[in-house]
C-alpha positions, 0 to 999 in steps of 0.5 A, a space after each residue: 837309516 834310510 829314514 834319514 836318507 828320505 828325510 835329506 833327500 826331501 830337503 835337498 828337492 826343496 832347497 832345489 826346486 825354491 834356491 835358484 828362485 829365490 835370487 830373483 828376489 834381489 832383483 824384483 825388490 831392486 827394481 821395485 825400490 829403485 824404479 829403474 831396470 838399471 842394465 837388467 836384460 828381459 831376456 833373462 825372463 825368456 830364456 827362463 820361461 820358454 826353457 822351463 815350458 820344454 822342460 816340462 814337455 820333456 819330463 811328460 815325455 821322459 820322466 825323470 827327477 820330479 824336482 825338477 818338474 816343480 822346479 820349472 812351475 815355479 820358476 815360470 811363476 817367479 819370472 812372470 812375477 819379475 816381468 810384469 814389474 819390469 813393465 810397470 817400471 818401463 811404462 813410466 818412463 815409455 807411454 804404452 801404445 795401443 796393441 797392434 797384433 801386425 808388430 807383435 811378431 817383428 824380429 826387431 821387436 821380439 820380446 821388447 812389447 809394451 804391455 804385460 799381456 803381449 808376453 802372456 799372449 806369446 807365451 801362450 802360444 808358444 806352448 801350445 804350439 809345442 804341446 799340440 808338436 809334442 802330442 804328434 811326435 812323442 813315439 819319436 825318440 828323436 823328437 823327445 831328446 830334441 826337446 830335452 836337448 833345446 830345452 838345456 841349451 836355452 837354459 844354458 845360455 841364460 845369463 848370456 844376454 846379461 853378459 852382453 848387455 854388461 859388455 855394451 854398457 860398460 858397466 853393471 849398474 842395477 844388477 843384483 849382486 844378490 841374484 847374480 851369487 845366487 845363480 853361481 851357487 844355484 848353478 853349481 848346486 844343480 849341476 852337482 845334484 845332475 850329477 850324483 842323481 844320474 840325470 840326462 846328460 843335456 842337463 849336465 852340459 847345460 849346468 855346466 855352461 852356466 857355471 862358466 858364464 856366471 863366473 864372467 858375470 862376477 867377473 864383470 861385477 868386480 871389473 866395472 865396479 871398481 871402475 866406476 868407484 873410481 871415476 866418482 871418487 876423482 870426479 870432484 877434483 879432477 874435474 876442477 879447473 887447475 887455476 881453481 884452489 879449495 879456498 875458491 869453492 863455497 858452499 851455499 844453502 836455498 836460503 840464499 837463493 830460493 826456488 821455486 819449491 823452497 826445496 833443500 839443497 847445496 851447490 857449488 859456486 865458482 869465483 
């Protein structure tokens, strides 16, 4: 019986490590296939990178389940890959400017740099700073608990930039439903994991906050998706002048109206 329990515990830990990161494959693939970021916010990458870097330091000071440590390492690697793809796609629309250290840390330019190296530099410098700070204050219980709290508070805000971007654009175009559903199922699973494993209270509160944000984003996808679908189905006839009728619309091919590249298309001619 103990052997079965140990095997089940190992399987749960493996699922916990790789499960939350698997959803980002859908977003990565969507960006790669469409060559567009859509409404996806790269602030999500920033939140996950820094919250997990702090979680690693928290683990070094106050040992909790190893699965959380391994998940943080895997998550950082996945977010860097996703961020790199976002920068590659973005550079096609906005030419990469020459790197300028004086402009790198401006508030209005924060996490909006043109090259992937800038993100690596900032993340590395930030992690190095907190490593030194942790070595200096590792004996302070207040500091250790603060690092844990800050880590989960940052992670708890994971979906907030995406939620705000959706509200601002009144659209969820380019946002993978697979990613959001993975967020929801992953956050639900890990919240239960935190409770059952008696993990620090910070983690439990983080999970509950994330679940609330996930549910609201799913509501946005449903609401804005219906609105966009309704607009698309009415465009072709609701925008048509009232004095026109169906027999005034004639389809023509390109061989009647040749163009430079001879590409095939269809067009509508109004009489």
